C-alpha positions as CSV (number, residue, x, y, z in Angstrom):
1,M,0.0,0.0,0.0
2,F,2.9,2.4,0.6
3,S,5.0,1.5,-2.3
4,K,5.5,3.8,-5.3
5,I,3.3,3.1,-8.3
6,E,3.1,4.4,-11.8
7,V,0.1,6.6,-12.7
8,N,0.9,7.2,-16.4
9,G,2.1,5.1,-19.2
10,D,2.2,1.4,-19.9
11,G,3.1,0.5,-16.3
12,A,0.3,2.5,-14.6
13,C,-1.6,0.9,-11.8
14,E,-5.0,-0.2,-13.3
15,L,-6.9,2.3,-11.2
16,Y,-5.4,5.4,-12.8
17,P,-6.3,4.6,-16.5
18,Y,-9.9,4.2,-15.2
19,L,-9.9,7.5,-13.3
20,K,-8.3,9.4,-16.1
21,A,-10.4,8.0,-19.0
22,G,-12.4,10.9,-20.4
23,H,-11.3,13.2,-17.7
24,A,-8.5,15.4,-19.0
25,G,-6.7,18.0,-16.9
26,A,-6.7,21.7,-17.6
27,D,-4.1,21.3,-20.2
28,G,-6.3,18.9,-22.2
29,N,-4.1,15.9,-21.4
30,E,-5.4,12.9,-19.4
31,D,-1.9,12.2,-17.9
32,I,-1.5,13.2,-14.3
33,A,1.3,15.8,-14.1
34,W,1.5,16.1,-10.3
35,N,0.6,13.8,-7.4
36,F,-2.1,16.1,-5.8
37,T,-4.6,15.6,-8.7
38,K,-7.9,14.6,-7.2
39,F,-10.9,12.7,-8.5
40,L,-14.5,12.7,-7.3
41,V,-16.0,9.2,-7.6
42,G,-19.7,8.5,-7.1
43,K,-21.3,5.8,-5.1
44,N,-21.4,3.4,-8.0
45,G,-17.7,3.9,-8.9
46,E,-18.3,6.4,-11.7
47,V,-15.8,9.2,-12.1
48,I,-17.7,12.4,-11.7
49,K,-15.0,15.1,-11.9
50,R,-11.3,15.6,-11.9
51,F,-9.7,18.4,-9.9
52,E,-6.4,20.0,-10.5
53,P,-3.8,20.1,-7.6
54,T,-4.7,23.8,-7.0
55,A,-8.4,23.0,-6.3
56,T,-9.4,24.2,-2.9
57,P,-11.3,22.1,-0.4
58,E,-14.3,24.5,-0.9
59,E,-14.4,23.9,-4.6
60,I,-14.3,20.1,-4.1
61,G,-16.9,20.4,-1.3
62,E,-19.4,22.2,-3.6
63,E,-19.1,19.3,-6.1
64,V,-19.5,16.7,-3.3
65,A,-22.7,18.5,-2.1
66,K,-24.1,18.4,-5.6
67,H,-23.7,14.6,-5.9
68,S,-24.6,13.5,-2.3
């Protein structure tokens, strides 16, 4: 659980391609550029939204409230 994993490329942990698919970052690229990228995932496992590392807790909280 605490070992380093890949999030981009052929060696990416299988979770990350799922999270990134169809959810590009602000630069239009699906790759994760920095490790504080966040994803909001719904109750059924669907990816609702991707947040950049600069997203504030308030921004994320607004989206969580919309989907609760």
